[in-house]
N, CA, C and O atoms as CSV, one atom per row, in Angstrom:
chain,resi,resn,atom,element,x,y,z
A,1,UNK,N,N,-170.832,108.824,43.324
A,1,UNK,CA,C,-171.236,108.178,42.801
A,1,UNK,C,C,-173.130,107.872,43.235
A,1,UNK,O,O,-173.754,107.183,44.042
A,2,UNK,N,N,-173.377,108.639,42.381
A,2,UNK,CA,C,-175.514,109.058,42.876
A,2,UNK,C,C,-175.818,107.679,42.451
A,2,UNK,O,O,-175.498,106.962,41.503
A,3,UNK,N,N,-176.947,107.518,44.065
A,3,UNK,CA,C,-177.765,105.688,43.657
A,3,UNK,C,C,-178.973,106.320,43.095
A,3,UNK,O,O,-179.732,107.090,43.683
A,4,UNK,N,N,-179.049,105.907,41.920
A,4,UNK,CA,C,-180.538,106.183,41.199
A,4,UNK,C,C,-181.610,106.281,41.569
A,4,UNK,O,O,-182.384,107.239,41.581
A,5,UNK,N,N,-181.716,105.090,41.949
A,5,UNK,CA,C,-182.956,104.239,42.848
A,5,UNK,C,C,-183.084,105.055,43.764
A,5,UNK,O,O,-184.285,105.266,43.593
A,6,UNK,N,N,-182.807,105.709,44.630
A,6,UNK,CA,C,-182.697,106.451,45.521
A,6,UNK,C,C,-182.857,107.979,45.421
A,6,UNK,O,O,-183.134,108.626,46.431
A,7,UNK,N,N,-182.664,108.651,44.054
A,7,UNK,CA,C,-183.445,109.835,43.792
A,7,UNK,C,C,-184.526,109.397,43.231
A,7,UNK,O,O,-185.402,110.247,43.066
A,8,UNK,N,N,-184.749,108.323,42.878
A,8,UNK,CA,C,-186.603,108.196,42.208
A,8,UNK,C,C,-187.348,107.873,43.216
A,8,UNK,O,O,-188.558,107.769,43.016
A,9,UNK,N,N,-186.720,107.598,44.760
A,9,UNK,CA,C,-187.810,107.257,45.920
A,9,UNK,C,C,-187.724,109.305,46.943
A,9,UNK,O,O,-188.306,109.956,47.810
A,10,UNK,N,N,-186.892,109.371,46.240
A,10,UNK,CA,C,-187.245,111.028,46.662
A,10,UNK,C,C,-187.967,112.242,45.887
A,10,UNK,O,O,-188.502,113.303,46.208
A,11,UNK,N,N,-187.709,111.550,44.727
A,11,UNK,CA,C,-188.245,112.844,44.061
A,11,UNK,C,C,-189.925,112.433,44.192
A,11,UNK,O,O,-190.832,113.263,44.127
A,12,UNK,N,N,-190.098,111.039,44.380
A,12,UNK,CA,C,-191.675,110.510,44.459
A,12,UNK,C,C,-192.385,111.151,46.212
A,12,UNK,O,O,-193.476,111.595,46.571
A,13,UNK,N,N,-191.204,110.902,46.830
A,13,UNK,CA,C,-191.806,111.538,48.528
A,13,UNK,C,C,-191.563,113.350,47.962
A,13,UNK,O,O,-192.655,113.831,47.661
A,14,UNK,N,N,-190.619,114.155,47.820
A,14,UNK,CA,C,-191.205,115.537,47.295
A,14,UNK,C,C,-192.145,115.459,46.337
A,14,UNK,O,O,-192.241,116.660,46.085
A,15,UNK,N,N,-192.567,115.166,45.938
A,15,UNK,CA,C,-194.260,115.333,45.105
A,15,UNK,C,C,-194.967,115.213,45.504
A,15,UNK,O,O,-195.961,115.901,45.269
A,16,UNK,N,N,-194.936,113.903,46.708
A,16,UNK,CA,C,-196.030,113.576,46.668
A,16,UNK,C,C,-196.483,114.389,48.377
A,16,UNK,O,O,-197.668,114.494,48.692
A,17,UNK,N,N,-195.557,114.799,49.140
A,17,UNK,CA,C,-195.608,115.694,49.902
A,17,UNK,C,C,-196.259,117.751,49.747
A,17,UNK,O,O,-196.773,118.545,50.535
A,18,UNK,N,N,-195.937,117.788,48.666
A,18,UNK,CA,C,-195.828,118.505,47.585
A,18,UNK,C,C,-197.481,118.990,46.758
A,18,UNK,O,O,-197.912,120.079,46.379
A,19,UNK,N,N,-198.175,117.303,46.732
A,19,UNK,CA,C,-199.474,117.256,46.411
A,19,UNK,C,C,-199.671,117.372,45.100
A,19,UNK,O,O,-200.688,117.647,44.462
A,20,UNK,N,N,-198.099,117.022,44.625
A,20,UNK,CA,C,-198.053,116.895,43.156
A,20,UNK,C,C,-197.765,115.455,42.345
A,20,UNK,O,O,-197.051,115.279,41.358
A,21,UNK,N,N,-198.761,114.249,43.284
A,21,UNK,CA,C,-198.395,113.055,43.114
A,21,UNK,C,C,-198.683,112.589,41.957
A,21,UNK,O,O,-198.454,111.387,41.826
A,22,UNK,N,N,-199.229,113.286,40.818
A,22,UNK,CA,C,-200.219,113.202,39.948
A,22,UNK,C,C,-199.018,113.283,38.612
A,22,UNK,O,O,-198.949,112.492,37.672
A,23,UNK,N,N,-198.247,114.329,38.832
A,23,UNK,CA,C,-197.188,114.971,38.052
A,23,UNK,C,C,-195.737,114.228,37.409
A,23,UNK,O,O,-194.940,113.845,38.266
A,24,UNK,N,N,-195.478,114.076,36.410
A,24,UNK,CA,C,-193.752,113.939,36.356
A,24,UNK,C,C,-192.813,115.185,35.967
A,24,UNK,O,O,-193.015,116.244,35.372
A,25,UNK,N,N,-191.742,114.606,36.546
A,25,UNK,CA,C,-190.887,115.526,35.839
A,25,UNK,C,C,-189.324,114.472,35.359
A,25,UNK,O,O,-189.379,113.257,35.172
A,26,UNK,N,N,-188.491,115.023,35.284
A,26,UNK,CA,C,-187.353,114.111,34.262
A,26,UNK,C,C,-186.032,114.903,35.059
A,26,UNK,O,O,-185.790,116.108,35.135
A,27,UNK,N,N,-185.348,113.819,35.571
A,27,UNK,CA,C,-183.783,114.197,36.303
A,27,UNK,C,C,-182.878,113.776,35.165
A,27,UNK,O,O,-183.108,112.982,34.253
A,28,UNK,N,N,-181.618,114.609,35.472
A,28,UNK,CA,C,-180.280,114.502,34.588
A,28,UNK,C,C,-179.608,114.774,35.525
A,28,UNK,O,O,-179.531,115.795,36.209
A,29,UNK,N,N,-178.883,113.409,35.571
A,29,UNK,CA,C,-177.514,113.963,36.447
A,29,UNK,C,C,-176.133,113.713,35.078
A,29,UNK,O,O,-175.940,112.963,34.122
A,30,UNK,N,N,-175.569,114.658,35.636
A,30,UNK,CA,C,-174.041,114.834,34.533
A,30,UNK,C,C,-173.176,115.146,35.583
A,30,UNK,O,O,-173.278,115.048,36.806
A,31,UNK,N,N,-172.051,115.656,34.615
A,31,UNK,CA,C,-170.579,116.116,35.291
A,31,UNK,C,C,-170.664,117.526,35.087
A,31,UNK,O,O,-171.586,117.746,34.302
A,32,UNK,N,N,-170.093,118.587,35.459
A,32,UNK,CA,C,-169.830,119.962,35.560
A,32,UNK,C,C,-169.504,120.564,34.190
A,32,UNK,O,O,-169.513,121.771,33.948
A,33,UNK,N,N,-169.189,119.504,33.248
A,33,UNK,CA,C,-168.846,120.147,31.357
A,33,UNK,C,C,-169.899,119.932,31.005
A,33,UNK,O,O,-169.847,120.069,29.783
A,34,UNK,N,N,-171.130,119.602,31.354
A,34,UNK,CA,C,-172.164,119.421,30.787
A,34,UNK,C,C,-173.094,120.269,31.633
A,34,UNK,O,O,-173.587,121.129,30.903
A,35,UNK,N,N,-173.507,120.365,32.807
A,35,UNK,CA,C,-173.944,121.481,32.837
A,35,UNK,C,C,-173.889,123.024,32.881
A,35,UNK,O,O,-174.728,123.912,32.724
A,36,UNK,N,N,-171.903,122.973,33.299
A,36,UNK,CA,C,-171.341,124.502,32.271
A,36,UNK,C,C,-172.377,124.772,31.398
A,36,UNK,O,O,-173.368,125.462,31.635
A,37,UNK,N,N,-171.993,123.970,29.984
A,37,UNK,CA,C,-173.063,123.981,28.735
A,37,UNK,C,C,-174.037,124.341,28.522
A,37,UNK,O,O,-174.345,124.970,27.510
A,38,UNK,N,N,-174.980,123.940,29.689
A,38,UNK,CA,C,-176.023,124.520,29.437
A,38,UNK,C,C,-176.644,125.955,30.077
A,38,UNK,O,O,-177.424,126.773,29.589
A,39,UNK,N,N,-175.728,125.888,31.813
A,39,UNK,CA,C,-175.564,127.161,31.918
A,39,UNK,C,C,-175.221,128.174,31.020
A,39,UNK,O,O,-176.024,129.108,31.021
A,40,UNK,N,N,-174.288,128.277,30.263
A,40,UNK,CA,C,-174.306,128.651,29.221
A,40,UNK,C,C,-174.805,128.622,27.996
A,40,UNK,O,O,-174.370,129.406,27.153
A,41,UNK,N,N,-175.582,127.915,27.762
A,41,UNK,CA,C,-176.580,128.089,26.489
A,41,UNK,C,C,-178.278,128.662,26.887
A,41,UNK,O,O,-179.136,129.066,26.103
A,42,UNK,N,N,-178.353,128.497,28.545
A,42,UNK,CA,C,-179.764,128.922,28.925
A,42,UNK,C,C,-179.764,129.809,29.815
A,42,UNK,O,O,-180.816,130.349,30.156
A,43,UNK,N,N,-178.774,130.072,30.266
A,43,UNK,CA,C,-178.458,131.453,31.135
A,43,UNK,C,C,-177.748,132.506,30.981
A,43,UNK,O,O,-177.991,133.598,31.495
A,44,UNK,N,N,-176.593,132.174,30.079
A,44,UNK,CA,C,-175.988,133.260,30.121
A,44,UNK,C,C,-174.790,133.119,30.693
A,44,UNK,O,O,-173.858,133.590,30.041
A,45,UNK,N,N,-174.510,132.578,31.791
A,45,UNK,CA,C,-173.239,132.169,32.289
A,45,UNK,C,C,-172.606,131.153,32.260
A,45,UNK,O,O,-172.966,130.023,31.929
A,46,UNK,N,N,-171.127,131.717,32.790
A,46,UNK,CA,C,-170.226,130.448,32.391
A,46,UNK,C,C,-169.369,129.715,33.758
A,46,UNK,O,O,-168.888,130.106,34.822
A,47,UNK,N,N,-169.478,128.699,33.172
A,47,UNK,CA,C,-169.048,127.780,34.540
A,47,UNK,C,C,-170.058,126.742,34.945
A,47,UNK,O,O,-171.206,126.925,34.541
A,48,UNK,N,N,-169.805,125.654,35.698
A,48,UNK,CA,C,-170.718,124.915,36.008
A,48,UNK,C,C,-171.800,125.670,37.257
A,48,UNK,O,O,-171.806,126.872,37.521
A,49,UNK,N,N,-172.484,124.840,37.766
A,49,UNK,CA,C,-173.824,124.860,38.644
A,49,UNK,C,C,-173.615,123.742,39.223
A,49,UNK,O,O,-172.715,122.928,39.012
A,50,UNK,N,N,-174.776,123.700,40.233
A,50,UNK,CA,C,-175.140,122.665,40.714
A,50,UNK,C,C,-176.878,122.011,40.723
A,50,UNK,O,O,-177.288,120.971,41.238
A,51,UNK,N,N,-177.454,122.813,40.136
A,51,UNK,CA,C,-178.605,122.225,39.982
A,51,UNK,C,C,-179.195,123.031,39.143
A,51,UNK,O,O,-179.062,124.213,39.458
A,52,UNK,N,N,-180.027,122.765,37.831
A,52,UNK,CA,C,-180.543,124.070,36.526
A,52,UNK,C,C,-182.343,123.500,36.753
A,52,UNK,O,O,-182.710,122.383,37.117
A,53,UNK,N,N,-182.860,124.217,36.539
A,53,UNK,CA,C,-184.328,123.662,36.244
A,53,UNK,C,C,-184.938,124.111,35.152
A,53,UNK,O,O,-184.564,125.261,34.923
A,54,UNK,N,N,-186.059,123.544,34.022
A,54,UNK,CA,C,-186.245,123.722,33.024
A,54,UNK,C,C,-188.212,123.584,33.497
A,54,UNK,O,O,-188.805,122.512,33.621
A,55,UNK,N,N,-188.770,124.822,33.653
A,55,UNK,CA,C,-189.999,124.188,33.775
A,55,UNK,C,C,-191.106,124.237,32.389
A,55,UNK,O,O,-190.983,124.830,31.318
A,56,UNK,N,N,-192.223,123.348,32.910
A,56,UNK,CA,C,-192.617,123.043,31.494
A,56,UNK,C,C,-194.280,123.695,31.839
A,56,UNK,O,O,-195.339,123.433,31.268
A,57,UNK,N,N,-194.067,124.398,32.713
A,57,UNK,CA,C,-195.892,124.827,33.505
A,57,UNK,C,C,-195.148,126.255,32.497
A,57,UNK,O,O,-195.978,126.313,31.589
A,58,UNK,N,N,-194.729,126.698,32.373
A,58,UNK,CA,C,-194.492,127.971,31.857
A,58,UNK,C,C,-195.325,128.701,30.582
A,58,UNK,O,O,-195.822,127.854,29.840
A,59,UNK,N,N,-195.500,129.651,30.303
A,59,UNK,CA,C,-195.452,129.722,28.291
A,59,UNK,C,C,-196.813,130.158,27.617
A,59,UNK,O,O,-197.812,130.739,28.040
A,60,UNK,N,N,-196.494,129.715,26.572
A,60,UNK,CA,C,-197.944,129.630,25.855
A,60,UNK,C,C,-198.408,128.100,25.523
A,60,UNK,O,O,-199.438,128.157,24.850
A,61,UNK,N,N,-198.005,126.754,25.760
A,61,UNK,CA,C,-197.857,126.153,25.654
A,61,UNK,C,C,-197.828,124.727,27.067
A,61,UNK,O,O,-197.858,123.496,27.086
A,62,UNK,N,N,-197.774,125.570,27.818
A,62,UNK,CA,C,-198.139,125.178,29.483
A,62,UNK,C,C,-199.329,124.260,29.622
A,62,UNK,O,O,-199.600,123.827,30.742
A,63,UNK,N,N,-200.100,123.912,28.522
A,63,UNK,CA,C,-201.030,123.139,29.037
A,63,UNK,C,C,-201.158,122.064,27.872
A,63,UNK,O,O,-202.255,121.524,27.734
A,64,UNK,N,N,-200.265,121.767,27.148
A,64,UNK,CA,C,-200.501,120.630,26.555
A,64,UNK,C,C,-199.674,119.749,26.738
A,64,UNK,O,O,-199.488,118.905,25.861
A,65,UNK,N,N,-198.901,119.727,28.048
A,65,UNK,CA,C,-198.771,118.659,28.870
A,65,UNK,C,C,-198.837,118.968,30.401
A,65,UNK,O,O,-197.971,119.437,31.139
A,66,UNK,N,N,-200.147,118.560,30.668
A,66,UNK,CA,C,-200.615,119.649,32.535
A,66,UNK,C,C,-199.525,118.671,33.703
A,66,UNK,O,O,-199.021,119.104,34.739
A,67,UNK,N,N,-199.416,117.523,33.234
A,67,UNK,CA,C,-199.139,117.008,34.117
A,67,UNK,C,C,-197.424,116.461,34.166
A,67,UNK,O,O,-197.143,115.484,34.860
A,68,UNK,N,N,-196.319,117.207,33.348
A,68,UNK,CA,C,-195.053,117.338,33.276
A,68,UNK,C,C,-194.918,118.618,33.601
A,68,UNK,O,O,-195.513,119.607,33.173
A,69,UNK,N,N,-193.904,118.487,34.566
A,69,UNK,CA,C,-193.457,119.747,35.797
A,69,UNK,C,C,-192.480,120.202,34.859
A,69,UNK,O,O,-192.462,121.364,34.453
A,70,UNK,N,N,-191.661,119.320,34.499
A,70,UNK,CA,C,-190.064,119.989,33.547
A,70,UNK,C,C,-188.882,119.224,33.648
A,70,UNK,O,O,-189.045,118.016,33.471
A,71,UNK,N,N,-187.907,119.553,33.850
A,71,UNK,CA,C,-186.500,119.132,34.092
A,71,UNK,C,C,-185.992,119.623,35.233
A,71,UNK,O,O,-186.383,120.652,35.784
A,72,UNK,N,N,-185.080,118.876,35.625
A,72,UNK,CA,C,-184.184,118.692,36.259
A,72,UNK,C,C,-183.117,118.466,36.639
A,72,UNK,O,O,-183.087,117.459,37.348
A,73,UNK,N,N,-181.222,119.441,36.356
A,73,UNK,CA,C,-180.561,118.595,35.753
A,73,UNK,C,C,-179.560,119.069,37.402
A,73,UNK,O,O,-179.691,120.024,38.167
A,74,UNK,N,N,-178.790,118.121,37.404
A,74,UNK,CA,C,-177.509,118.213,38.341
A,74,UNK,C,C,-176.373,117.658,38.210
A,74,UNK,O,O,-176.244,116.523,37.752
A,75,UNK,N,N,-175.358,118.432,38.616
A,75,UNK,CA,C,-174.215,118.240,38.349
A,75,UNK,C,C,-173.765,117.260,39.756
A,75,UNK,O,O,-173.688,117.761,40.878
A,76,UNK,N,N,-173.524,115.979,39.515
A,76,UNK,CA,C,-172.848,115.498,40.622
A,76,UNK,C,C,-171.619,115.523,41.110
A,76,UNK,O,O,-171.282,115.252,42.263
A,77,UNK,N,N,-170.939,115.858,40.205
A,77,UNK,CA,C,-169.830,116.040,40.368
A,77,UNK,C,C,-169.346,117.402,41.463
A,77,UNK,O,O,-168.638,117.440,42.469
A,78,UNK,N,N,-170.246,118.613,40.572
A,78,UNK,CA,C,-170.444,119.732,41.658
A,78,UNK,C,C,-171.001,119.499,43.013
A,78,UNK,O,O,-170.753,120.361,43.856
A,79,UNK,N,N,-171.559,118.698,43.281
A,79,UNK,CA,C,-172.708,118.417,44.514
A,79,UNK,C,C,-172.024,117.297,45.436
A,79,UNK,O,O,-172.293,116.949,46.586
A,80,UNK,N,N,-171.028,116.845,44.520
A,80,UNK,CA,C,-169.848,115.900,45.419
A,80,UNK,C,C,-169.402,116.997,46.123
A,80,UNK,O,O,-169.580,116.980,47.341
A,81,UNK,N,N,-168.628,118.355,45.403
A,81,UNK,CA,C,-167.651,118.759,46.086
A,81,UNK,C,C,-168.660,119.457,46.854
A,81,UNK,O,O,-168.332,119.063,47.973
A,82,UNK,N,N,-169.763,120.296,47.070
A,82,UNK,CA,C,-170.225,120.843,48.084
A,82,UNK,C,C,-170.887,120.306,49.134
A,82,UNK,O,O,-171.492,120.998,49.953
A,83,UNK,N,N,-170.787,118.560,49.194
A,83,UNK,CA,C,-171.331,117.695,49.743
A,83,UNK,C,C,-170.229,117.829,51.096
A,83,UNK,O,O,-170.423,118.028,52.295
A,84,UNK,N,N,-168.905,117.601,50.220
A,84,UNK,CA,C,-167.543,117.456,50.951
A,84,UNK,C,C,-167.525,119.173,51.615
A,84,UNK,O,O,-167.302,119.300,52.819
A,85,UNK,N,N,-167.706,120.096,50.979
A,85,UNK,CA,C,-167.378,121.355,52.279
A,85,UNK,C,C,-168.299,121.108,53.211
A,85,UNK,O,O,-167.789,120.907,54.313
A,86,UNK,N,N,-169.274,121.056,53.191
A,86,UNK,CA,C,-170.800,121.085,54.195
A,86,UNK,C,C,-170.461,120.047,55.234
A,86,UNK,O,O,-171.056,120.005,56.311
A,87,UNK,N,N,-169.743,119.422,54.985
A,87,UNK,CA,C,-169.806,118.058,55.894
A,87,UNK,C,C,-171.049,116.984,56.053
A,87,UNK,O,O,-171.337,116.337,57.060
A,88,UNK,N,N,-171.776,116.983,54.616
A,88,UNK,CA,C,-172.522,115.803,54.530
A,88,UNK,C,C,-172.194,114.886,53.237
A,88,UNK,O,O,-171.252,114.846,52.446
A,89,UNK,N,N,-173.566,114.074,53.405
A,89,UNK,CA,C,-172.627,112.834,52.440
A,89,UNK,C,C,-173.493,113.521,51.491
A,89,UNK,O,O,-174.190,114.501,51.754
A,90,UNK,N,N,-173.354,112.686,49.901
A,90,UNK,CA,C,-173.580,113.392,48.184
A,90,UNK,C,C,-175.015,113.172,48.393
A,90,UNK,O,O,-175.769,113.994,47.872
A,91,UNK,N,N,-175.595,112.069,49.160
A,91,UNK,CA,C,-176.922,111.730,49.398
A,91,UNK,C,C,-177.973,112.878,49.892
A,91,UNK,O,O,-179.176,112.933,49.636
A,92,UNK,N,N,-177.257,113.695,50.599
A,92,UNK,CA,C,-178.221,114.169,51.381
A,92,UNK,C,C,-178.067,115.641,50.853
A,92,UNK,O,O,-179.009,116.385,51.125
A,93,UNK,N,N,-176.951,116.211,50.091
A,93,UNK,CA,C,-176.713,117.297,49.053
A,93,UNK,C,C,-177.488,116.992,47.938
A,93,UNK,O,O,-178.020,117.973,47.417
A,94,UNK,N,N,-177.767,115.586,47.270
A,94,UNK,CA,C,-178.486,115.495,45.972
A,94,UNK,C,C,-179.965,115.986,46.830
A,94,UNK,O,O,-180.542,116.965,46.356
A,95,UNK,N,N,-180.522,115.384,47.960
A,95,UNK,CA,C,-182.071,115.707,48.709
A,95,UNK,C,C,-182.129,117.639,48.340
A,95,UNK,O,O,-183.073,118.133,47.723
A,96,UNK,N,N,-181.248,118.256,48.729
A,96,UNK,CA,C,-181.519,119.263,48.905
A,96,UNK,C,C,-181.395,119.878,47.441
A,96,UNK,O,O,-182.184,120.810,47.285
A,97,UNK,N,N,-180.577,119.585,46.287
A,97,UNK,CA,C,-181.028,119.480,44.877
A,97,UNK,C,C,-181.884,119.735,44.634
A,97,UNK,O,O,-182.411,120.847,44.616
A,98,UNK,N,N,-182.421,118.317,44.264
A,98,UNK,CA,C,-183.461,117.921,44.176
A,98,UNK,C,C,-184.607,119.000,44.275
A,98,UNK,O,O,-185.350,119.539,43.455
A,99,UNK,N,N,-184.386,119.095,45.920
A,99,UNK,CA,C,-185.779,119.521,46.562
A,99,UNK,C,C,-185.717,121.493,45.902
A,99,UNK,O,O,-186.733,122.062,45.502
A,100,UNK,N,N,-184.521,122.074,45.947
A,100,UNK,CA,C,-184.507,123.595,45.332
A,100,UNK,C,C,-184.692,123.411,43.897
A,100,UNK,O,O,-184.945,124.440,43.269
A,101,UNK,N,N,-184.585,121.827,42.953
A,101,UNK,CA,C,-185.115,122.409,41.391
A,101,UNK,C,C,-186.546,122.053,41.217
A,101,UNK,O,O,-187.246,122.438,40.280
A,102,UNK,N,N,-186.926,121.282,42.201
A,102,UNK,CA,C,-188.323,120.800,42.067
A,102,UNK,C,C,-189.227,121.934,42.629
A,102,UNK,O,O,-190.440,121.776,42.759
A,103,UNK,N,N,-188.499,123.227,42.996
A,103,UNK,CA,C,-189.080,123.888,43.403
A,103,UNK,C,C,-189.656,125.211,42.873
A,103,UNK,O,O,-190.610,125.984,42.955
A,104,UNK,N,N,-188.209,124.933,42.146
A,104,UNK,CA,C,-188.671,126.030,41.108
A,104,UNK,C,C,-189.313,125.650,39.989
A,104,UNK,O,O,-189.814,126.561,39.330
A,105,UNK,N,N,-189.452,124.353,39.530
A,105,UNK,CA,C,-190.505,123.892,38.459
A,105,UNK,C,C,-192.278,124.053,38.505
A,105,UNK,O,O,-193.085,124.006,37.577
A,106,UNK,N,N,-192.522,124.293,40.235
A,106,UNK,CA,C,-194.280,124.684,40.418
A,106,UNK,C,C,-194.108,126.208,40.569
A,106,UNK,O,O,-195.104,126.916,40.419
A,107,UNK,N,N,-192.849,126.791,40.871
A,107,UNK,CA,C,-193.052,128.443,40.561
A,107,UNK,C,C,-192.427,128.876,41.811
A,107,UNK,O,O,-192.426,130.087,42.035
A,108,UNK,N,N,-191.946,128.159,42.581
A,108,UNK,CA,C,-190.881,128.858,44.171
A,108,UNK,C,C,-189.715,129.643,42.935
A,108,UNK,O,O,-189.331,129.180,41.861
A,109,UNK,N,N,-189.357,131.044,43.627
A,109,UNK,CA,C,-188.608,131.396,42.555
A,109,UNK,C,C,-187.763,132.701,43.943
A,109,UNK,O,O,-188.350,133.725,44.292
A,110,UNK,N,N,-186.269,132.259,44.525
A,110,UNK,CA,C,-185.652,132.697,45.403
A,110,UNK,C,C,-185.354,134.405,45.167
A,110,UNK,O,O,-185.276,135.345,45.959
A,111,UNK,N,N,-185.197,134.265,43.268
A,111,UNK,CA,C,-184.384,135.470,43.216
A,111,UNK,C,C,-185.559,136.663,42.888
A,111,UNK,O,O,-185.457,137.843,42.554
A,112,UNK,N,N,-186.631,135.844,43.129
A,112,UNK,CA,C,-187.650,137.232,42.842
A,112,UNK,C,C,-188.094,138.361,44.663
A,112,UNK,O,O,-189.127,138.824,45.147
A,113,UNK,N,N,-186.841,138.339,45.009
A,113,UNK,CA,C,-187.199,139.084,46.308
A,113,UNK,C,C,-186.467,138.641,47.441
A,113,UNK,O,O,-185.742,137.698,47.122
A,114,UNK,N,N,-186.365,138.974,48.730
A,114,UNK,CA,C,-185.959,138.456,50.238
A,114,UNK,C,C,-187.451,137.538,50.729
A,114,UNK,O,O,-187.264,136.469,51.311
A,115,UNK,N,N,-189.023,138.042,50.447
A,115,UNK,CA,C,-190.188,137.476,50.955
A,115,UNK,C,C,-189.873,136.295,49.890
A,115,UNK,O,O,-189.545,135.365,50.627
A,116,UNK,N,N,-189.827,136.019,49.098
A,116,UNK,CA,C,-190.130,135.032,48.014
A,116,UNK,C,C,-188.758,134.271,48.051
A,116,UNK,O,O,-188.940,133.109,47.686
A,117,UNK,N,N,-187.331,134.549,48.394
A,117,UNK,CA,C,-186.452,133.749,48.932
A,117,UNK,C,C,-186.640,133.044,50.656
A,117,UNK,O,O,-186.035,131.978,50.767
A,118,UNK,N,N,-187.152,133.362,51.550
A,118,UNK,CA,C,-187.957,133.457,52.432
A,118,UNK,C,C,-188.980,132.181,52.386
A,118,UNK,O,O,-188.976,131.247,53.188
A,119,UNK,N,N,-189.504,132.280,51.719
A,119,UNK,CA,C,-190.517,131.486,51.667
A,119,UNK,C,C,-190.384,130.086,51.001
A,119,UNK,O,O,-190.761,128.961,51.329
A,120,UNK,N,N,-189.586,130.673,49.762
A,120,UNK,CA,C,-188.730,129.504,49.212
A,120,UNK,C,C,-187.828,128.292,50.291
A,120,UNK,O,O,-187.857,127.063,50.343
A,121,UNK,N,N,-187.078,129.326,51.046
A,121,UNK,CA,C,-186.162,128.585,52.306
A,121,UNK,C,C,-187.037,127.535,53.061
A,121,UNK,O,O,-186.732,126.352,53.214
A,122,UNK,N,N,-188.167,128.146,53.508
A,122,UNK,CA,C,-189.284,127.495,54.367
A,122,UNK,C,C,-189.333,126.018,53.844
A,122,UNK,O,O,-189.061,124.899,54.279
A,123,UNK,N,N,-189.849,126.612,52.619
A,123,UNK,CA,C,-190.478,124.731,52.092
A,123,UNK,C,C,-189.490,124.163,51.955
A,123,UNK,O,O,-189.662,122.976,52.233
A,124,UNK,N,N,-188.455,124.388,51.649
A,124,UNK,CA,C,-187.497,123.490,51.263
A,124,UNK,C,C,-186.650,123.168,52.678
A,124,UNK,O,O,-185.849,122.237,52.603
A,125,UNK,N,N,-186.756,123.789,53.813
A,125,UNK,CA,C,-186.571,122.954,55.371
A,125,UNK,C,C,-187.668,122.396,55.345
A,125,UNK,O,O,-187.456,121.216,55.628
A,126,UNK,N,N,-189.168,122.627,55.096
A,126,UNK,CA,C,-189.719,121.739,55.490
A,126,UNK,C,C,-189.575,120.087,54.789
A,126,UNK,O,O,-189.391,118.980,55.295
A,127,UNK,N,N,-189.746,120.532,53.507
A,127,UNK,CA,C,-189.433,118.861,52.598
A,127,UNK,C,C,-188.080,118.169,52.707
A,127,UNK,O,O,-187.900,116.972,52.485
A,128,UNK,N,N,-186.946,119.238,53.152
A,128,UNK,CA,C,-185.634,118.186,53.783
A,128,UNK,C,C,-185.991,117.721,55.227
A,128,UNK,O,O,-185.528,116.624,55.541
A,129,UNK,N,N,-186.738,118.374,56.151
A,129,UNK,CA,C,-187.254,117.122,57.079
A,129,UNK,C,C,-188.331,115.959,57.003
A,129,UNK,O,O,-188.438,115.091,57.869
A,130,UNK,N,N,-188.834,116.015,56.271
A,130,UNK,CA,C,-190.042,114.656,55.525
A,130,UNK,C,C,-189.123,114.314,54.702
A,130,UNK,O,O,-189.899,113.602,54.064
A,131,UNK,N,N,-187.641,114.125,53.856
A,131,UNK,CA,C,-187.375,113.061,53.012
A,131,UNK,C,C,-185.948,112.640,53.550
A,131,UNK,O,O,-185.437,111.693,52.954
A,132,UNK,N,N,-185.035,113.355,54.869
A,132,UNK,CA,C,-183.782,113.028,55.503
A,132,UNK,C,C,-184.345,112.322,56.256
A,132,UNK,O,O,-185.514,111.962,56.122
A,133,UNK,N,N,-183.509,111.975,57.274
A,133,UNK,CA,C,-182.945,111.729,58.908
A,133,UNK,C,C,-182.566,112.303,59.658
A,133,UNK,O,O,-182.973,112.500,60.803
A,134,UNK,N,N,-181.368,112.816,58.906
A,134,UNK,CA,C,-180.783,114.281,59.544
A,134,UNK,C,C,-181.133,115.506,60.029
A,134,UNK,O,O,-180.795,116.559,59.489
A,135,UNK,N,N,-181.830,115.422,61.077
A,135,UNK,CA,C,-182.199,116.860,61.486
A,135,UNK,C,C,-181.210,118.141,61.890
A,135,UNK,O,O,-181.418,119.265,62.348
A,136,UNK,N,N,-180.571,117.735,61.671
A,136,UNK,CA,C,-179.656,118.900,61.480
A,136,UNK,C,C,-179.057,119.563,59.946
A,136,UNK,O,O,-178.236,120.475,60.047
A,137,UNK,N,N,-179.383,119.198,58.823
A,137,UNK,CA,C,-179.266,119.248,57.465
A,137,UNK,C,C,-180.302,120.159,57.347
A,137,UNK,O,O,-181.515,120.062,57.533
A,138,UNK,N,N,-179.334,121.369,56.883
A,138,UNK,CA,C,-180.228,122.531,56.415
A,138,UNK,C,C,-180.799,122.558,54.668
A,138,UNK,O,O,-180.399,121.895,53.711
A,139,UNK,N,N,-181.782,123.517,54.748
A,139,UNK,CA,C,-182.327,123.656,53.497
A,139,UNK,C,C,-181.126,123.892,52.358
A,139,UNK,O,O,-180.024,123.442,52.672
A,140,UNK,N,N,-181.209,124.365,51.438
A,140,UNK,CA,C,-180.135,124.085,49.941
A,140,UNK,C,C,-179.487,125.837,50.682
A,140,UNK,O,O,-178.570,126.441,50.126
C-alpha cells in the first residue's frame, strides 16, 4: 500500500529541490487496469506502465494556470512488482517514479535522444539522493 502522506512529503521535497516550490501537481495512484486504459487512450500503447505524466505547461493554454505543472499517474500495482524485482521497497520505487514523472512535467524528456536521457538521469539521481536515505538507490 502506498502511504499518501509520504507521497505528499516527497512531492514537496522534489518541487523545492527543483525550485518549483510555488507550483502544484496532482498525483493519481491507481492499479494496472486503470493506467493501461490511460496508456491506450493517450499513448496508443497497450498494457500497463509504471508512470504517466500529463504536463499542463505546454500548448496553447499553458498560461491559464501558470502554477499548475500537471498530473502524474502511478500504478501502485506495477510499482510493487518493479520494487520486488529490484530488491527495493515500494516507497523507494514510488520516489523514483515521482521524480521521473515530475521531471517530465517540467520539460525533461529522455525520449529526445541520448544527451537528453543523460541529463534527465543525472537530475533524477541528484533528486533521489535528496529525498531517500538509501545511497545505493539508482535513478529511474
